[in-house]
C-alpha positions as CSV (number, residue, x, y, z in Angstrom):
1,M,-50.4,-62.1,-7.7
2,T,-47.6,-64.4,-5.9
3,A,-48.3,-67.4,-7.7
4,T,-48.5,-65.2,-11.1
5,R,-45.0,-66.3,-13.5
6,R,-46.3,-64.5,-16.5
7,L,-48.2,-60.8,-16.1
8,I,-49.7,-58.3,-18.5
9,V,-49.9,-54.9,-17.2
10,K,-52.1,-52.5,-18.8
11,I,-51.9,-48.8,-18.6
12,G,-54.1,-46.2,-19.6
13,S,-53.7,-42.9,-21.0
14,A,-55.3,-41.5,-18.3
15,L,-52.8,-42.3,-15.7
16,L,-49.7,-42.2,-18.2
17,V,-50.4,-38.8,-19.8
18,D,-50.8,-35.8,-17.7
19,D,-54.2,-34.5,-19.4
20,T,-53.4,-30.7,-19.0
21,T,-49.7,-30.3,-20.5
22,G,-49.7,-33.6,-22.2
23,A,-46.2,-34.7,-21.0
24,I,-45.7,-38.1,-19.7
25,R,-45.7,-38.6,-15.9
26,T,-42.0,-39.6,-15.6
27,D,-42.3,-40.1,-12.0
28,W,-45.2,-42.6,-11.5
29,M,-43.2,-44.6,-15.1
30,N,-40.3,-45.0,-12.4
31,G,-42.5,-46.0,-9.8
32,L,-44.2,-48.7,-12.0
33,A,-40.4,-49.3,-13.1
34,A,-39.8,-50.6,-9.6
35,D,-42.6,-52.4,-9.3
36,I,-42.0,-54.6,-12.0
37,A,-38.1,-54.9,-11.3
38,K,-39.5,-56.5,-8.0
39,L,-41.4,-58.9,-9.7
40,K,-38.7,-60.0,-12.5
41,A,-36.7,-60.2,-9.6
42,R,-38.5,-63.4,-8.1
43,G,-39.3,-64.6,-12.0
44,V,-42.1,-63.2,-13.1
45,N,-42.5,-62.6,-16.9
46,V,-44.0,-58.9,-17.3
47,V,-45.0,-57.8,-20.6
48,I,-46.7,-54.2,-20.1
49,V,-49.7,-52.7,-22.9
50,S,-49.1,-49.6,-22.8
51,S,-51.4,-46.1,-24.2
52,G,-50.5,-42.6,-24.6
53,A,-49.0,-42.5,-27.7
54,I,-52.0,-39.9,-29.3
55,A,-52.1,-38.1,-26.5
56,V,-48.2,-37.8,-26.0
57,G,-47.5,-37.0,-29.8
58,R,-50.7,-34.1,-30.1
59,R,-48.5,-31.7,-27.3
60,H,-45.8,-32.2,-29.5
61,L,-47.5,-31.6,-32.7
62,S,-49.0,-28.6,-31.3
63,L,-52.6,-30.5,-32.2
64,K,-55.8,-28.7,-30.3
65,T,-57.7,-30.0,-27.9
66,G,-60.3,-31.9,-28.1
67,A,-61.5,-33.9,-31.1
68,L,-59.0,-35.0,-33.8
69,A,-59.6,-35.8,-37.7
70,L,-58.8,-39.7,-38.2
71,E,-55.3,-38.3,-39.5
72,S,-54.4,-36.2,-37.2
73,K,-54.8,-38.9,-34.6
74,Q,-52.2,-41.2,-36.8
75,A,-49.5,-38.2,-37.3
76,A,-50.1,-38.0,-33.3
77,A,-49.6,-41.9,-33.0
78,A,-46.8,-41.7,-34.9
79,T,-44.9,-39.0,-33.6
80,G,-45.9,-40.7,-29.6
81,Q,-44.9,-43.7,-30.2
82,I,-41.4,-42.9,-30.8
83,R,-41.2,-41.1,-27.4
84,L,-43.4,-43.4,-25.3
85,A,-41.2,-46.2,-26.3
86,H,-38.5,-44.4,-25.1
87,A,-39.6,-43.3,-21.8
88,W,-39.9,-47.0,-21.0
89,Q,-36.4,-47.6,-22.2
90,E,-35.0,-45.2,-20.1
91,T,-37.3,-45.7,-17.4
92,L,-37.0,-49.8,-17.3
93,A,-33.1,-49.0,-17.7
94,A,-32.3,-48.0,-14.5
95,H,-33.5,-51.3,-13.4
96,S,-30.9,-52.8,-15.9
97,I,-34.6,-53.9,-18.0
98,T,-34.2,-54.5,-21.7
99,V,-37.2,-53.2,-23.2
100,A,-38.6,-53.7,-26.5
101,Q,-41.5,-52.5,-28.5
102,I,-44.5,-54.4,-30.6
103,L,-46.9,-52.8,-32.4
104,L,-50.2,-54.8,-33.0
105,T,-53.7,-54.5,-34.2
106,P,-56.8,-56.7,-32.9
107,S,-56.2,-58.8,-36.3
108,D,-52.7,-59.9,-35.1
109,T,-53.7,-61.2,-32.5
110,E,-57.0,-63.1,-34.1
111,E,-55.6,-64.5,-37.3
112,R,-53.8,-67.6,-37.0
113,R,-50.6,-67.3,-38.8
114,R,-50.5,-64.0,-37.8
115,H,-51.3,-64.7,-33.9
116,I,-48.2,-67.5,-33.9
117,N,-45.8,-65.0,-34.9
118,A,-46.7,-62.2,-32.7
119,R,-46.5,-64.8,-29.4
120,A,-43.3,-66.7,-30.4
121,T,-42.3,-62.9,-30.9
122,I,-43.1,-62.2,-27.5
123,D,-42.2,-66.0,-25.5
124,T,-38.9,-64.9,-27.1
125,L,-38.3,-61.8,-25.6
126,L,-39.7,-63.0,-22.1
127,E,-36.8,-65.9,-22.4
128,M,-34.5,-63.2,-22.9
129,G,-35.4,-61.3,-19.8
130,A,-36.8,-58.3,-22.1
131,V,-40.1,-56.5,-21.1
132,P,-42.3,-56.3,-24.1
133,V,-43.9,-52.5,-24.4
134,I,-47.2,-53.6,-26.7
135,N,-49.7,-50.7,-28.3
136,E,-52.2,-50.5,-30.6
137,N,-50.8,-49.6,-34.3
138,D,-52.7,-46.5,-34.5
139,S,-50.6,-44.2,-37.2
140,V,-52.1,-47.3,-39.6
141,A,-54.8,-49.5,-37.8
142,T,-58.0,-46.9,-38.6
143,D,-60.6,-49.1,-36.9
144,E,-59.0,-49.0,-33.8
145,I,-58.5,-45.9,-33.4
146,R,-62.1,-44.9,-33.9
147,Y,-63.4,-47.9,-32.5
148,G,-60.2,-49.6,-30.3
149,D,-58.8,-49.5,-27.0
150,N,-56.1,-51.3,-25.1
151,D,-58.2,-52.9,-22.3
152,R,-59.7,-55.3,-24.8
153,L,-55.7,-55.8,-26.9
154,A,-54.4,-56.4,-23.8
155,A,-57.1,-59.6,-22.8
156,R,-55.8,-60.6,-26.3
157,V,-52.3,-60.5,-26.0
158,A,-53.2,-62.4,-22.4
159,Q,-55.0,-65.0,-24.4
160,M,-52.2,-64.9,-26.9
161,I,-49.4,-66.2,-24.9
162,S,-51.0,-67.5,-21.7
163,A,-50.7,-65.1,-19.5
164,D,-51.3,-65.9,-15.9
165,T,-53.0,-62.5,-14.6
166,L,-54.0,-59.2,-16.5
167,V,-53.9,-56.2,-14.7
168,L,-55.8,-52.9,-15.4
169,L,-54.4,-50.1,-13.6
170,S,-57.2,-47.7,-14.0
171,D,-58.2,-44.3,-12.6
172,V,-60.9,-46.1,-10.6
173,D,-60.2,-49.1,-8.2
174,G,-62.4,-52.1,-9.2
175,L,-66.3,-52.6,-10.5
176,Y,-68.8,-50.8,-8.0
177,R,-72.8,-51.7,-8.5
178,M,-72.8,-47.9,-9.4
179,D,-70.8,-45.5,-10.5
180,P,-68.8,-44.0,-7.3
181,R,-68.5,-41.0,-9.5
182,Q,-72.0,-40.1,-9.2
183,D,-72.9,-42.4,-6.3
184,P,-69.7,-42.2,-3.6
185,S,-71.9,-44.5,-1.5
186,A,-71.6,-47.5,-4.2
187,E,-70.2,-50.9,-3.1
188,L,-67.4,-52.3,-4.6
189,I,-67.8,-55.7,-5.8
190,D,-64.5,-57.8,-4.2
191,E,-64.6,-60.9,-6.6
192,V,-66.6,-61.7,-9.6
193,A,-66.7,-65.5,-10.7
194,E,-69.2,-64.7,-13.6
195,I,-70.3,-61.8,-16.0
196,T,-73.5,-62.3,-15.8
197,P,-76.1,-59.5,-17.7
198,D,-76.5,-58.2,-13.8
199,I,-72.6,-57.6,-13.7
200,E,-72.6,-56.4,-17.5
201,A,-75.4,-53.5,-16.4
202,M,-73.1,-52.3,-13.5
203,A,-70.7,-50.7,-16.1
204,G,-71.3,-47.2,-16.7
205,D,-70.1,-44.7,-19.2
206,A,-66.6,-43.5,-20.5
207,P,-64.9,-40.9,-18.6
208,A,-63.7,-37.7,-19.6
209,G,-60.4,-36.8,-21.9
210,Y,-58.1,-39.4,-23.0
211,S,-59.1,-42.9,-22.4
212,S,-61.1,-44.8,-25.4
213,G,-62.3,-47.3,-22.7
214,G,-64.5,-47.6,-19.5
215,M,-66.2,-50.3,-18.1
216,V,-67.9,-51.4,-20.6
217,T,-64.6,-52.4,-22.5
218,K,-62.9,-53.7,-19.2
219,L,-65.9,-56.5,-18.9
220,D,-64.9,-57.1,-22.8
221,A,-61.6,-57.6,-21.3
222,A,-62.5,-59.5,-18.9
223,K,-64.2,-62.0,-21.3
224,I,-61.6,-62.8,-23.3
225,A,-58.9,-63.1,-20.2
226,T,-60.9,-65.6,-18.3
227,A,-62.5,-67.8,-21.0
228,A,-58.5,-68.9,-22.1
229,G,-57.9,-68.9,-18.1
230,C,-56.0,-65.8,-17.4
231,A,-57.0,-64.0,-13.9
232,M,-57.9,-60.6,-14.5
233,V,-58.1,-57.7,-12.2
234,I,-58.8,-53.3,-11.8
235,T,-57.0,-51.7,-9.4
236,D,-56.4,-48.3,-9.0
237,G,-53.5,-47.2,-10.7
238,K,-53.0,-43.6,-9.5
239,P,-50.0,-44.6,-7.0
240,A,-46.9,-45.0,-8.2
241,D,-46.4,-48.4,-6.8
242,A,-50.3,-50.1,-7.4
243,L,-48.4,-53.4,-8.0
244,T,-47.3,-53.5,-4.5
245,R,-50.5,-52.3,-3.5
246,L,-52.1,-54.7,-5.5
247,E,-50.1,-58.0,-3.8
248,A,-50.9,-56.2,-0.3
249,G,-54.4,-56.5,-0.2
250,A,-55.2,-53.4,-2.4
251,R,-59.1,-52.3,-2.9
252,C,-59.6,-54.0,-6.4
253,T,-62.3,-56.5,-8.2
254,W,-60.2,-59.6,-9.6
255,F,-62.1,-62.0,-12.3
256,L,-61.8,-65.3,-11.7
257,P,-60.9,-67.6,-14.8
258,V,-63.4,-70.4,-15.9
259,A,-59.9,-73.0,-17.4
260,E,-56.0,-73.0,-16.9
261,P,-54.4,-71.2,-19.5
262,L,-52.6,-74.0,-21.2
263,T,-56.3,-76.1,-21.5
264,A,-58.0,-72.9,-22.9
265,R,-55.3,-72.9,-25.2
266,K,-54.9,-76.8,-26.4
267,R,-58.9,-76.3,-26.4
268,W,-59.2,-73.7,-28.9
269,I,-56.7,-75.6,-30.8
270,V,-59.5,-78.8,-30.5
271,G,-62.0,-76.9,-31.1
272,S,-61.9,-73.9,-33.2
273,V,-59.5,-74.8,-35.8
274,D,-59.8,-77.1,-39.4
275,A,-57.0,-79.1,-39.8
276,L,-55.1,-78.9,-43.4
277,G,-52.4,-82.1,-43.5
278,V,-51.7,-85.3,-41.4
279,I,-48.2,-86.4,-40.4
280,T,-47.2,-89.6,-39.7
281,I,-44.7,-90.5,-37.1
282,D,-42.7,-93.1,-35.6
283,K,-43.5,-95.5,-32.4
284,G,-40.9,-93.7,-30.6
285,A,-42.9,-90.2,-31.3
286,V,-45.7,-91.1,-30.1
287,A,-44.4,-92.3,-26.9
288,A,-42.2,-89.5,-26.7
289,L,-45.7,-87.4,-27.3
290,N,-47.9,-89.2,-24.6
291,A,-45.0,-88.3,-21.8
292,G,-45.8,-84.3,-22.9
293,K,-42.7,-83.9,-25.6
294,S,-43.0,-81.8,-28.3
295,L,-42.7,-83.6,-31.2
296,L,-39.5,-83.6,-33.6
297,P,-38.9,-83.7,-36.9
298,A,-36.6,-86.9,-36.6
299,G,-40.2,-88.7,-35.4
300,V,-41.8,-88.0,-38.4
301,T,-41.9,-90.5,-41.2
302,R,-44.7,-89.2,-44.0
303,V,-46.6,-85.9,-44.4
304,D,-49.8,-85.7,-46.6
305,G,-51.9,-82.5,-47.5
306,T,-50.6,-78.9,-48.1
307,F,-50.7,-76.6,-45.2
308,D,-48.3,-73.9,-44.1
309,R,-46.2,-72.5,-40.9
310,G,-48.9,-72.3,-37.9
311,D,-51.7,-74.4,-39.8
312,A,-53.4,-77.1,-37.7
313,I,-52.4,-80.5,-38.7
314,I,-53.5,-84.4,-37.3
315,V,-50.5,-86.7,-36.2
316,K,-51.4,-90.5,-36.8
317,T,-49.6,-93.6,-35.8
318,P,-48.0,-95.5,-38.1
319,E,-51.3,-97.6,-37.9
320,G,-53.3,-94.5,-38.7
321,R,-54.4,-94.0,-35.0
322,I,-54.9,-90.2,-34.2
323,V,-52.7,-89.2,-31.1
324,G,-52.3,-85.4,-31.7
325,R,-53.6,-82.6,-33.2
326,G,-51.5,-79.0,-33.6
327,L,-50.2,-76.5,-34.9
328,S,-47.2,-76.9,-37.3
329,A,-44.4,-74.7,-36.5
330,Y,-43.8,-75.5,-40.5
331,S,-45.3,-75.3,-43.9
332,S,-46.2,-79.1,-45.5
333,T,-43.3,-78.1,-48.5
334,D,-40.5,-77.5,-45.4
335,A,-42.1,-80.5,-43.3
336,R,-41.2,-83.1,-45.9
337,L,-37.4,-81.9,-46.5
338,I,-36.7,-82.3,-42.7
339,M,-38.9,-85.2,-41.7
340,G,-36.9,-87.6,-40.6
341,R,-33.9,-85.6,-39.6
342,K,-32.0,-83.9,-36.7
343,S,-32.9,-81.0,-35.2
344,R,-29.4,-79.5,-35.8
345,D,-29.8,-80.1,-39.4
346,I,-32.7,-78.5,-40.1
347,E,-30.7,-75.2,-41.4
348,N,-28.8,-76.6,-43.6
349,I,-31.1,-78.1,-45.0
350,L,-33.8,-75.0,-45.5
351,G,-31.0,-72.3,-45.4
352,Y,-32.7,-70.8,-42.6
353,R,-33.1,-71.9,-38.7
354,G,-36.4,-72.3,-37.8
355,R,-37.7,-73.9,-34.4
356,D,-36.1,-77.5,-33.4
357,E,-39.9,-79.0,-32.7
358,M,-42.0,-79.7,-35.8
359,I,-44.6,-79.3,-33.3
360,H,-43.8,-77.5,-29.8
361,R,-45.7,-79.5,-26.6
362,N,-47.3,-75.7,-26.0
363,D,-49.2,-75.6,-29.6
364,L,-50.0,-79.7,-29.4
365,V,-52.7,-81.6,-27.9
366,T,-52.7,-85.6,-27.7
367,E,-55.4,-88.3,-26.8
368,S,-54.0,-88.6,-23.6
369,S,-55.2,-85.0,-22.7
370,A,-57.7,-84.4,-25.2
371,S,-60.4,-86.5,-23.5
372,G,-61.4,-88.4,-26.8
373,A,-61.7,-84.8,-28.0
374,L,-59.4,-85.5,-31.6
375,E,-61.8,-87.0,-34.0
376,E,-60.7,-85.8,-37.7
């Protein structure tokens, strides 16, 4: 926690919403906001993944207790999300923290161009000092309401933005060898280096109430997060100062990452995405790339192929040698218009202000970092 610079905090409905009255637990939110303010004061970027829209909305629509029809869930989400966002806004405003609401579905984090757009929005908000509050777009995402959960969504967001740590605030303080609700003497596992079948067998059923997850979905989230180089921790979220307690050594279960975040994402670029185009760059741009810098339009001398923003493209030297591979910030049509030009000229040429880079260094794998994995 002390080394974390990009943190995601996932909060379930059972913590955020009183299961008797359906009211938001504002005192608990105030405590969490104070913890977040402390983290931001020392330079940590914080993203909140917040459940609770359906739980809050059903109270205001006077919907009956128990299971709801799909259309009733969507109606509850639509009205509850407004109140939930307002509650976060008021709570964090007390610490002069700006809140931004983002509604996602899992497909937004998996389909390439939507993935790039969502990540760019979150990155920009963090650069501006805001705290993005993310939830599933439950009012339209029918499959996610029926089967989804915010544990896995939080892990996908962690993967998408190269987070260092994902904290799942839960109603239990970690992974136990047996269900502690059934066996009070069950042993807590402090650290998980690999999610084996034996570890998966320790997950029990989801608790009753508003929760749609349980330990099974938390282990699924751990697989996603740790594979992307993000550490994940499950800890007791009931105390209002849960994050401070976690830093002080509260009981929890840590899931260890298998790679550094940026390395994991660059491996994804190399191994999981088909290149749709080729750009040729001059010798100055080659030197800049090998020094770890982004690729600017000024260094591009030729654009081949047809591709859209967010598609993978290959980068070649004047001699035709592959020197890099990355995700283009521009379509092939726009790339041809701005190649060889200064970044400050982009707006005049295209009529809109895009990124300064043709390929940002975070979206670029060079020959020096790919260990020979850049084959065409």
